[in-house]
N, C-alpha and C positions, 0 to 999 in steps of 0.2 A: 504494500500500500504506500509505503514511504517513497519507493522508487517511482511508482505511478504518479504520485502527487508532485514530486520534483520534476518529472518529465513534462507534465501538463503545465506546471508553473513556468517552466523554461519556455515552452511554446508561446504561452500567453505574454510573457515578458518580451520575447523577441518581436511578437506582433505589435504590441503597444509601442515599443521602441521604434519600430519601422515607421509607424504612423506618425509618431511625434517628430522624428527626424525629417520625414518628408514634408510635414507641415511647416516646420521651422525653416527648412531649406528653401521652400517656396516663398516664405515671408522675406528671407534675405534677398532672394532673387527679385522680388517685387520692390523692395527698398532700393536696390541697385538700379532697377529700370525706371522707377517713378521719380526718385529724388536725386538721381545722378550721384549717389554715394558709392564710391569705389570699394567694393567688397572683394578681397582677394580670394583665390582658390583655397588658400590655407584656412580661411575662416570656415569653409564647409568641412574641411578635414577635422578642425578643432571641434566643431559642432558634433560631428560623428563620434569623435573620441569621448566627448562629454556625455552624449546620450548613451552610448554603448557601455562605457565604463562607469558612468554615474547613475543615470536613471535606471538602466536595465539591471544593474547589480542591486541597487536598493530595492527596486520593485520585486525582484526575484527573492531576495532574502526576507522581505516583509511577508511573503506568502509561505515560508517554510513552517510546517506545523511543529509545535513544541509539546503537544500532548500525544506521545507515542502510543500509550495504552489504548486510548479511544480510537486512534488511527488504525491500529491492528484489529480492533473489534469491528470496524467498518468493513463488511465483506462485499460491498458494492464494487462493481468494476465496469467502466464504460465499455459498451459494446463496440463503439467506434474504435477504441484503442486496441481491442482484441482483433478486430478486422484488419486494422492498420498493420499490426504485428504479424498476423497469420498470413495475410494476402499481399503485403507490400514488402516488409523487411525480410521475411524468410525467403520469398521468391528471389529477391535481389541477391541475398546471400548465396542462394543455390546457384545462380548464374555465375557469380564470382568464383564459387567453388569449382564448377565445371571447367571454367577457363583455366584456372590455376592447376587443376589436376592434369588436364591435357598438356599444359605447358611443362609441368614437371616430368611427365612421361617423355615429352620431346627432348628435354635436356639430358635425361638419363640415356635415351637411345643414341643421341648425338654426342654424349659425354662432353658437354660444354658447360661453362659456368653461367649462372642465371643473369639476366639483365637487371638493371637498377629499377626499372618500372615494376617488376614483380613485387617489390617491397610495398609499394602503395596499394596494389591489389590485395595482398595478403592482409594488410592492416584494415583495408575496407571490409574484407570478409569478417575479420575479427570484431570490428566495430558493430557491423550489422548483427552479427551473431550474439555478442554479449549484450547489446542493447535489447535485442529480442528476448533473451533469457531474463533480463532484469524486469522487463515490462510484463511478461506473462508469469513471473514467479508467484504473484498472489493467488493465481487460480490453478496452479499445477496440481493441487490435491483434490480439486473438485471432480465430480463424476463426469465422465465424458472427455476429460482432458488428459488422458493417458499418453497422448501423442507428445505432450510437452516433455515428459521424462525421456521418451525415446529420442526426441529432437536434441535434448541436452547431451545425452550420451554420444549421439552421432556427431554433434558439433565438435566436442572435445577430441573425439577419435580422429576426425579429419584435420584437426589442428596439428597433430603430430608431424605428418609429412610437410605441412605448410610452414611450421616453425623451423624445421630443418632447412627448408628452402630459403626462408627469410634470413636465417643466420648465415647461410652461404652467400646470399646476395649482398648482405651488409658487410660481411667479412671481406668479400672481394673489393668493395669500394674503399673500405678502411685500409686494407693492405696496400692498395694502389695510391690512394690520395690522402691518407691520414684521417683524423677525426675533425669534423666540423659540427656546429650546433645541430644541424639537421640529421647528420649521421649518428650523433650522440643520442638524440631522441629515438631514432629508429632502433639503435642497438639496445637501449634500455627497455624499450617496449617489447622487443623480441625476447629478451631475457624474462621480462615480466609475463609475457604470454606463455612462455615455456613453463614457468613456475605455476601459473594459474591452471594450465592444462594438466600438469601432474597432480595438483591439488584436487581438482574436481573429478579426476579419473580414479584416483587411488585412496583418497581420504573418505572414510565412511560417513562421519559426522561433518557434513559440509555446512558452511555458513556463508551465505551470499554476500554478507557485509564485507567479506575479505576483499572483494573487488574494489569498491570505492575507497576503503581504508588504505589498501596497498597503493592505489594510484595517488592518493593524497600524499602519502609518505614519499613516494618517488618524485612527485612534482616539487616538493620542498627541497629534497636532496639535490635535484637537478637544477634548482634555481639559485641556491645559496651555498657558499663554502668552496673550498678548493676542489671538491669533487663535482662541482656544477658543470653544466654544459659549456658555459662561457669560459671557465678556467681550463678545463680539459682540452677544449678545442684550440685555445690559444697556445697551450703548452705543446700540443701535438703538431701544430703547423709550424711553430718556431723550430722544434726539433727536426721536422722534415726539411725546412729551409736550410738549416745548418748542414744537414747531411747532403743535400743536393748542391749546396754551394761548395762543399769540399770535393764533390765528385768531378772527375775529369771527362766523363761521358757526355757527349753532345745531347743525347736524348734526355738526360736528366736536367740539363739547363733549360729545356723548353718549358718545364713546369714552374720555374722560379717566378716569372712575372705574375702568374695567376695566384701563387701563394702570397706574394708581396701585396697584390691588390686586395686579396681577402683580409690579410692582417690589418691593413690600413683602414679599409672600409668598415670592418667589424670591431676592431680593437684599438683603432686610433694610430696615429703616426708614431707614438711612443713605443709601440710594439716592436719596431725594427731597431730599437736602441742597441741590442747586442751586435748589430752588424755595421755600426758606424760610430765614429768618435764624436760626431756632432751632437750637441745637446738638443735632441729632437723634441723633448718636452717643452723647452722654452720656444723652440721654433713653431711648434704646434699652437702654443698659446698666442704667439704673435699672429699666426695665420687666422686663428679664430677671431681675434680682435679686429683684424683688417676686414674679414668677411662680415662681421657685425656692423662695422662702420659703413661698408659699401652696400649693405643689405643684400649680400649674395645669398642665393638659395643653397640648401644643404647639398644638392647634387654637385653644384659647381665647386663648393668647398672640398668635398670628398675627392673630386677629380684632381684638384690642385694638390691635395695631400698625396695622392697616388703618384702624380708626376714628380713631386718632391722626393718621395721614397725611391723611385726609380733612379733619379739623378744622384741621390746620396749613395745608393748601393751600386751605381754604375751598371744598372740592369737595362738591357735592350729588350723592349717588348715587340715581338714580331707578329702578333696576331692582328686581327682587324681593329682592335681597340687600342693599338699602339700609337695612333695618331689623334691629336687633339685639334679640333677645328676652331679657327679664329677669324674674325672679320674686323677690318679697319675702315672707317669712314672719315672723310675729311670734315672740317668744321665750317664749311661755307654755307651750310643750311640750304643747299639747293641753288644758291645764287652764285653765278660765275661772271666776273667782270672781264671784259675783253679790251680794256684800255690799251692802246698801242698796237692792236691787231685788227685785221680786216674781216676775219670770218672765224666761226667756231663750228666744229664738227664733233659728232658723238660716235665713239666706237665702243663696241662691247666684245670681250674676248670670246664669247660664245656665239657671236653673230658671224655667219659665213659671208655676209655682204660687207666686206672690209675695203671696198674701193670707192673713193669719192672723187668728184671732178670739180675743179675750181681754177679760174684764170687761165683756161686753155690747157691745163695739166691734169694728169690723174695722180691720185695719192692712194697707195695701197699699204695697208697695215697688216703686219703679221706678228703674232705674239707666241713665243715659246713658253712652256713646253707643249701647248695644245696642238701646234702644228708640227708634225713629225719631220716635215721637209726642212724646217729651220735648224741649222746646225748650231747657231750661236744661242745657247740656252739662256733663259731668264732675261731676254732682251725684247724690247719692242722695236721692230724693224719697220721703218717707213721708207717706201720706195717712191721716188718722185719721177714721173715719166717712165722711161725705160731703163735708165742706167744710174741715176743718182740715188744713193742709199744713206740713210741716217740711222744710227743705233741709239736707243734710249735705254739706259741701264736701270731696269726695274728692280733688279736685285738690291741696289743701293737703298732704294726706298723701303723695300721689304725688310732688309737688315736693320735699318734705323728704327722702323716702327716696332719690330720685334724686340729690339733692345730696350726701347722705352716701355714696352709691355712687361718685359721681365723685371724691370726696375720699379714696376707698379706706379708709373707716372701718368697713366692715361685714365680718362673718365670712361665709365661704361656706357654702352649704347645697346639696349636690349639684352638678350640672353648671352650671346657670344661676341658682341661687337664692342669696339673701343674707338673713341674719337681721337683722330690724329690731325695735327695742324696742316691745313691745306698748303701752306708755304713749303712744307717739307715733302709734300706729295707732288711737287712740280719738277719737271725735267725740261731743260731748254737746249735746243740744238739749232745751228744756223747752216743753211745750204747756200748755194751760189746766189739764189734770188730771194729766198724766204727765211724768216725766223719762226721756228715752231716751239710752242710750249705745250707739253703734255701734262694735263692735270688729272691725276688719278682720283676718282671720286669714291671708289669702293674696291677694297682688296679682300678676297676671301682665300684662305689657304689652310694648310695644316702643318704641324710640327711634331716630330716624334719625341719620345720621352728621354732621349739622350742628348738632345740639342735644344 
């Protein structure tokens, strides 16, 4: 009865919270639209956190019964809950079981290690099964419900091969990549499932309360102390990083960037202190202060910390995430003065129509590295007529803008943009007849983590 009451109270709390959040979110949206009050996306996230962690928790706890004796004397049981368990949860669990048993037979025949996805499916089967057993426990002794005892025995018997498969899958991932928070949780749940299976198969005097009590103890141990998921994961990945850093095998070096990224994103920049003489704690504090001053979002700050870690450890990141995109815009606010010049033309690096006509001449622009035919890289090449050529060194502008960015001297523009003085984005060249000024209005590019 207690399990039934908790389950129904949880569903009610979730429904009330969803309605409350939807109503308040619509109210914020209306204020934003009607009164031109700028409400950031973070406000909706904070509202969700407040409703889910505040209202839902209080509402759920307020409905927990405290008179256990009268609760157990109540033999009523919602028919809808029995139907939900018998015709929804148990069939879903059966489908999971069929898939898993066929897959287990496949890996035995092929003699291969299981995929990581199998862990999720096994946990899904266990959740559906244990939830079903908890919900139908109050009516297991009633006449006509003999199938419940049969189902309970069958469920735990089927858990034996699945727990073995789960431990193999987790062991493979931990052996290859070490322990992270998610793998820690999977490993602990696998051990817990093994213990619960043994308990309900071989202990005669069973107490179903062992399930919530043991889960509560495990949750506390996994959250606090040196044996927590956070502490064990950090220790495991630091040890793995030390081992790979000392290895001379090229294959081992490939995993170093992902470990560094994980440590910085999950445990902060200070987690790489054993690998550098720089005071990273002080450096991280300075970066946090700068981010708060510039109102940078959390993602941008983490990205900068990862870049800093790569630079400090001299790690080259070769995967798709090894490049950081950046954009520079000049400060002319869209206004271009042409004093001392006769005409102005607009060129775009992505525009194939790069030929203009003026004063009886043709002017063709090519920009490397977009044009493979251009040998002189990082230059803007202007061809006047058929034989006169001028070279504008774009790389100088790129280098000076990037140096200013690294020294944190530029103001932000949008998510990945920075304002750079238009005077420094000008390039001037003189031909036999004309003087040309190239004014770069927008530069977009990328830089890797070692430069």
